[in-house]
C-alpha positions in Angstrom: -4.7 14.1 -21.8 -3.4 15.4 -18.4 -4.5 12.2 -16.7 -2.3 10.2 -19.2 0.8 12.0 -18.0 0.7 10.0 -14.8 1.6 6.9 -16.8 5.0 8.2 -18.0 5.8 10.9 -15.5 6.4 8.4 -12.8 8.2 9.0 -9.5 11.6 7.6 -10.8 11.4 9.9 -13.8 10.6 13.0 -11.7 13.3 12.1 -9.3 15.9 11.9 -12.1 14.7 15.3 -13.5 14.9 16.8 -10.0 18.5 15.6 -9.6 19.4 17.1 -13.0 17.8 20.4 -12.0 19.7 20.3 -8.7 23.0 19.8 -10.5 22.2 22.7 -12.8 21.5 24.9 -9.8 24.7 23.9 -8.0 27.0 24.2 -11.0 27.2 28.1 -10.9 28.0 27.9 -7.1 30.6 25.1 -7.3 32.2 26.1 -10.6 33.5 29.4 -12.0 31.3 29.9 -15.1 31.1 32.7 -17.5 27.9 34.7 -18.3 27.3 32.6 -21.4 27.6 29.2 -19.6 25.3 30.4 -16.8 22.7 31.5 -19.3 22.9 28.1 -21.0 22.2 26.4 -17.7 19.2 28.6 -17.0 17.8 27.8 -20.4 18.3 24.1 -19.8 16.4 24.3 -16.5 13.1 25.7 -18.0 12.1 22.5 -19.8 12.4 20.6 -16.5 10.3 23.2 -14.7 7.7 22.8 -17.5 7.6 19.0 -17.0 7.1 19.4 -13.2 4.3 21.9 -13.9 2.6 19.4 -16.3 3.0 16.6 -13.7 1.5 18.7 -10.9 -1.5 19.6 -13.1 -1.9 16.0 -14.1 -2.0 14.8 -10.5 -4.6 17.5 -9.7 -6.7 16.4 -12.6 -6.5 12.7 -11.7 -7.2 13.3 -8.0 -10.5 11.6 -7.0 -11.3 14.5 -4.7 -9.9 18.0 -5.1 -10.6 18.7 -1.4 -8.5 15.8 -0.3 -5.8 16.8 -2.7 -5.5 20.3 -1.3 -5.6 19.1 2.3 -2.2 17.4 1.7 0.4 19.9 2.7 3.0 18.4 0.4 0.9 19.3 -2.6 1.0 22.9 -1.5 4.8 22.6 -1.2 4.9 21.2 -4.7 2.8 24.1 -5.9 5.2 26.7 -4.4 8.2 24.9 -6.0 6.6 24.7 -9.4 5.0 28.2 -9.4 8.1 30.1 -8.1 10.1 30.0 -11.3 7.1 31.2 -13.3 6.5 33.9 -10.7 10.0 35.2 -11.2 9.0 36.1 -14.8 6.4 38.6 -13.6 7.8 42.2 -14.0 6.4 43.3 -10.6 7.8 40.3 -8.6 10.0 41.0 -5.6 13.8 40.7 -5.6 13.7 37.7 -3.4 11.6 35.8 -5.9 13.7 36.9 -8.9 17.0 36.1 -7.2 18.9 33.1 -8.5 19.9 31.8 -5.0 16.2 31.6 -4.0 15.4 29.6 -7.1 18.4 27.3 -6.6 17.2 26.7 -3.0 13.8 25.7 -4.3 15.3 23.3 -6.8 17.4 21.6 -4.1 14.3 21.5 -1.9 12.5 19.7 -4.7 15.1 16.9 -4.6 14.9 16.6 -0.8 11.1 16.3 -0.9 11.1 13.7 -3.7 13.9 11.7 -2.0 12.1 11.8 1.3 8.8 10.7 -0.3 10.7 7.9 -2.1 11.9 6.7 1.3 8.5 7.0 2.8 9.6 9.5 5.5 7.6 12.6 4.5 4.6 10.8 2.9 1.3 11.4 4.6 -0.4 8.6 6.4 -2.4 6.5 4.0 -6.0 7.4 3.6 -8.8 6.1 1.5 -9.3 8.0 -1.8 -12.9 8.9 -1.8 -15.2 10.9 -4.0 -16.1 13.9 -1.8 -18.8 15.2 -4.2 -21.0 12.1 -3.9 -23.7 12.5 -1.2 -23.9 10.2 1.8 -26.2 7.2 1.3 -28.4 6.0 4.2 -30.3 2.7 4.3 -32.3 1.3 7.1 -34.6 -1.4 8.4 -37.3 0.5 10.3 -40.1 -0.9 12.4 -42.9 0.7 10.3 -41.7 -1.1 7.1 -41.9 -4.7 8.4 -38.2 -5.2 8.2 -37.8 -4.1 4.6 -34.5 -2.4 3.8 -35.0 1.0 2.2 -33.1 4.3 1.6 -33.7 7.5 3.4 -32.4 11.1 3.6 -30.4 12.7 6.3 -33.3 14.5 8.0 -35.3 11.3 8.4 -32.3 9.4 9.7 -31.7 12.0 12.4 -35.4 12.1 13.3 -35.4 8.3 13.8 -32.2 8.4 15.8 -33.8 10.8 18.2 -37.0 8.7 18.5 -35.3 5.3 19.3 -36.9 2.1 18.1 -35.5 -1.3 17.4 -34.2 -0.2 14.0 -31.0 -0.6 12.1 -29.4 2.0 9.8 -26.4 1.8 7.5 -24.5 5.0 6.5 -22.3 4.9 3.5 -20.0 7.9 3.4 -18.2 8.8 0.2 -16.0 11.4 1.9 -14.7 12.4 5.3 -16.7 15.7 5.3 -19.8 14.0 6.7 -18.0 12.3 9.6 -18.1 15.3 12.0 -21.9 15.7 11.9 -22.4 11.9 12.0 -20.1 11.6 15.1 -22.2 14.3 16.7 -25.4 12.5 16.1 -24.0 9.2 17.3 -22.4 10.7 20.4 -19.0 9.2 19.4 -15.8 11.2 19.2 -14.9 12.2 15.6 -11.4 10.8 16.1 -12.7 7.3 16.6 -14.7 7.4 13.4 -11.8 8.9 11.4 -9.2 6.5 12.8 -11.2 3.4 12.5 -12.8 4.1 9.1 -9.9 5.9 7.4 -6.9 4.1 8.9 -8.4 0.8 10.0 -7.4 -1.7 12.6 -7.9 -5.3 13.6 -11.5 -6.3 14.4 -12.5 -5.6 18.0 -15.4 -4.7 20.2 -15.3 -2.1 23.0 -17.7 0.0 25.1 -17.6 3.8 25.0 -19.9 5.7 27.3 -22.2 2.7 27.5 -22.3 2.3 23.7 -21.0 -1.0 22.4 -18.8 -0.4 19.3 -17.9 -3.2 16.9 -15.3 -2.7 14.3 -14.5 -5.1 11.4 -12.8 -4.8 8.0 -12.5 -7.0 5.0 -11.0 -7.0 1.5 -13.5 -6.0 -1.2 -12.5 -8.0 -4.3 -14.8 -6.0 -6.5 -13.3 -2.6 -5.8 -9.7 -1.7 -6.7 -7.6 -0.2 -3.9 -6.3 2.8 -5.8 -5.6 4.3 -9.1 -3.5 2.2 -11.4 -3.7 -1.0 -9.3 -5.8 -4.1 -9.2 -5.3 -4.6 -5.5 -8.6 -5.1 -3.6 -9.7 -2.3 -1.4 -10.1 -2.8 2.3 -13.5 -1.8 3.6 -13.7 -0.7 7.2 -17.1 -1.0 9.0 -18.0 0.5 12.4 -21.2 -0.6 14.2 -22.4 1.6 17.1 -25.2 0.4 19.5 -27.4 3.3 20.5 -30.2 3.2 23.2 -32.4 0.9 21.1 -31.4 1.4 17.4 -28.1 0.5 15.8 -26.0 2.4 13.2 -23.3 0.9 11.0 -20.9 3.1 9.0 -18.7 2.4 6.1 -16.7 4.4 3.5 -16.9 4.0 -0.2 -19.4 2.2 -2.4 -20.1 -1.3 -1.3 -22.9 -3.8 -1.3 -22.7 -4.1 2.5 -26.1 -2.6 3.3 -28.1 -5.3 1.5 -26.0 -8.2 2.7 -26.0 -7.0 6.3 -29.8 -6.5 6.2 -30.3 -10.1 5.0 -27.9 -11.3 7.7 -29.7 -9.4 10.5 -33.0 -10.9 9.3 -31.6 -14.5 9.5 -30.0 -14.0 13.0 -31.6 -15.9 15.9 -34.9 -14.3 16.9 -34.5 -15.0 20.6 -31.4 -12.8 20.7 -31.6 -9.1 21.6 -31.7 -6.7 18.6 -28.1 -5.5 19.2 -26.8 -9.0 19.4 -28.6 -10.0 16.2 -27.1 -7.1 14.4 -23.6 -7.9 15.6 -23.9 -11.6 14.7 -25.2 -10.5 11.3 -22.2 -8.2 10.8 -19.8 -11.0 11.8 -21.5 -13.4 9.3 -21.1 -10.9 6.5 -17.5 -10.3 7.6 -16.8 -14.0 7.4 -18.5 -14.4 4.0 -16.4 -11.6 2.6 -13.3 -13.1 4.1 -14.2 -16.4 2.6 -14.6 -14.7 -0.8 -11.2 -12.9 -0.4 -9.6 -16.2 0.7 -10.9 -17.9 -2.5 -9.5 -15.0 -4.6 -6.2 -15.2 -2.9 -6.1 -19.0 -3.4 -6.7 -18.5 -7.2 -3.9 -15.9 -7.3 -1.5 -18.3 -5.5 -2.4 -21.1 -7.9 -1.5 -18.7 -10.8 1.9 -18.1 -9.2 2.5 -21.9 -9.1 2.5 -21.9 -12.9 5.5 -19.5 -13.0 8.6 -21.5 -13.8 11.0 -21.5 -10.8 13.9 -20.8 -13.1 12.2 -17.6 -14.3 11.9 -16.1 -10.8 12.1 -12.3 -11.0 10.9 -9.1 -9.3 7.4 -9.5 -10.7 6.9 -12.9 -9.1 8.3 -11.8 -5.8 6.2 -8.6 -5.8 3.0 -10.6 -6.4 4.0 -13.3 -3.9 4.9 -11.0 -1.1 1.6 -9.0 -1.6 -0.4 -12.2 -1.4 1.5 -13.2 1.7 0.8 -9.7 3.2 -3.0 -10.1 2.5 -3.0 -13.6 3.9 -1.3 -12.4 7.1 -3.8 -9.6 7.5 -6.7 -12.0 6.9 -5.4 -14.5 9.5 -4.9 -11.7 12.1 -8.5 -10.6 11.5 -9.8 -14.1 12.0 -7.8 -14.6 15.2 -9.8 -11.7 16.8 -13.2 -13.4 16.3 -13.2 -15.6 19.4 -12.7 -12.6 21.7 -15.4 -10.7 19.9 -17.8 -13.6 20.2 -17.1 -13.9 24.0 -17.9 -10.2 24.4 -21.1 -10.6 22.4 -22.1 -13.5 24.6 -21.6 -11.2 27.7 -23.7 -8.5 26.1 -26.4 -11.1 25.3 -26.6 -12.1 28.9 -26.7 -8.5 30.2 -29.4 -7.4 27.7 -31.5 -10.5 28.5 -31.6 -9.6 32.2 -29.2 -12.3 33.3 -30.7 -15.1 31.1 -28.0 -17.3 29.7 -27.2 -16.7 26.1 -28.1 -19.2 23.4 -24.7 -20.2 22.1 -25.7 -22.3 19.1 -25.4 -19.4 16.6 -22.3 -18.1 18.3 -20.7 -21.6 18.1 -21.6 -21.8 14.4 -19.9 -18.4 13.7 -16.8 -19.5 15.8 -16.4 -22.7 13.9 -16.8 -20.9 10.6 -14.0 -18.5 11.6 -11.8 -21.4 12.8 -12.3 -23.2 9.5 -11.4 -20.1 7.5 -8.3 -19.5 9.7 -7.2 -23.1 9.1 -7.6 -22.7 5.3 -5.7 -19.4 5.4 -2.8 -20.9 7.4 -2.5 -23.9 5.0 -2.6 -21.5 2.0 0.0 -19.3 3.7 2.3 -22.3 4.3 2.1 -23.3 0.7 2.9 -19.8 -0.4 5.8 -19.5 1.9 7.2 -22.8 0.5 6.8 -21.5 -3.0 8.6 -18.3 -2.1 11.4 -20.3 -0.5 11.8 -22.4 -3.6 12.1 -19.4 -5.9 14.5 -17.7 -3.4 16.7 -20.8 -3.4 16.7 -21.0 -7.2 17.5 -17.3 -7.5 20.3 -17.7 -4.9 21.6 -20.7 -6.9 21.7 -18.7 -10.1 23.4 -15.9 -8.3 26.0 -18.3 -7.0 26.7 -19.5 -10.5 27.4 -15.9 -11.6 29.7 -15.4 -8.6 31.5 -18.6 -9.3 32.1 -17.6 -12.9 33.5 -14.3 -11.7 35.8 -16.1 -9.3 37.1 -18.4 -12.1 37.7 -15.4 -14.4 39.5 -13.6 -11.6 41.6 -16.7 -10.9 42.6 -17.1 -14.5 43.4 -13.4 -14.9 45.5 -13.6 -11.7 48.1 -15.8 -13.3 49.4 -13.3 -16.0 48.9 -10.5 -13.5 51.2 -12.1 -10.9 53.9 -13.0 -13.5 53.8 -9.5 -15.0 54.1 -8.0 -11.5 57.1 -10.1 -10.6 59.0 -9.6 -13.9 58.0 -6.0 -14.6 57.9 -4.6 -18.2 61.1 -6.4 -19.4 62.7 -9.8 -19.0 66.2 -8.5 -19.8 68.7 -8.3 -17.0 66.9 -10.8 -14.8 69.1 -13.5 -13.0 67.4 -16.3 -15.0 67.6 -16.9 -18.7 64.1 -16.5 -20.1 62.8 -14.7 -23.1 59.4 -12.9 -23.5 58.0 -15.6 -25.7 59.0 -18.3 -23.2 57.3 -16.4 -20.4 54.2 -15.9 -22.5 54.1 -19.6 -23.4 54.5 -20.6 -19.8 51.7 -18.3 -18.7 49.5 -19.6 -21.5 50.2 -23.2 -20.6 49.4 -22.6 -16.9 46.2 -20.7 -17.8 45.0 -23.5 -20.1 45.7 -26.1 -17.4 43.7 -24.1 -14.9 40.8 -23.8 -17.4 40.9 -27.5 -18.1 40.9 -28.3 -14.3 37.9 -26.1 -13.9 36.1 -27.8 -16.8 36.8 -31.3 -15.4 35.5 -30.2 -12.0 32.3 -29.0 -13.7 32.8 -25.4 -12.5 32.3 -23.9 -15.9 28.8 -25.2 -16.4 
């Protein structure tokens, strides 16, 4: 029941109630009110306080992770604003809590916080909503299992990291609580894991303390990006090359472990183990991007069926979201050539100066170029569609403005005549009666309307 409150206690509704509460708080200060009127205002404020309390409890119940919810400082501020009026009812509460100015200040603060969030100024940086109660999943391809992907627990994972072999492990975290100990085992600063996995970035490869780190991200079409939306979730993956073994890390439930294991097995056998794993991750990355591009193409095709004359906020909202996703996908694909060049250098270094075999790298590069070309063509088509709908919407708006201009012109005729003659026509230097003036004004008005109709301006 509390989760359903989020469907009708939306941010605009809460903002409206916050404004009403602020006006009720300012009224006794700005106006001279009697005791009875002040009491009525206090009574009217309590239903609004109750609605805010229900909305806060509903958000808490709908939060994927209570830990993440309470880490947000703005939720604590909401709790203070909501709980303070109820705390004033406690007989033993202090005078500061029971005083009306303090409660009024909290009501005004509620408006400021909601307004700032609406403008995006005080909203926390976006993070991935994760289920913190789900344990971390670890899969690996170990040397003793003949390359078979299997799951393992944390203690076995740590033991194999400390006894390096040519083995690959994939860690799927369902919350940020495991990132500190994972960063400690990998010898990577926790800030890098948090920033890359939670906030994301464009694909890139870099070397930190001798460890090559490859970061990629893709749109997971099978996982919604948040509550109440069907937008795909962006999955961030970080691959860290250790002394001999390799660890890849991702957040949230994905099918990445199995796909990456198959890609690593199909990589060129003559390449070093680190290079094979990087190439495998890039292949999975490109396949996921191809899948996302196909889904975006289907969504763009659906937009084409919307009649241009019915352009509205819903169409533009969908179209601009698709354009944003296409722009991010194209930016990701543009980073592939630089990553492949770095992998080629690593291949040469790990092979003792032996020249890298570029057949597989060339194949990956061409696949990325083909995807980028398809994304650019789809983006150009979407931009053309948006421009068409914008032109039609602008044309419809011009029709409305033209009609307003014609109505203003027609109304201007009697207004000017009335302003010149005043309220009476008696005593003027020219002989004219009120009926004659009215007839003349009517005749000129009809002639103007006829002229507009002949010109086609009334259509």
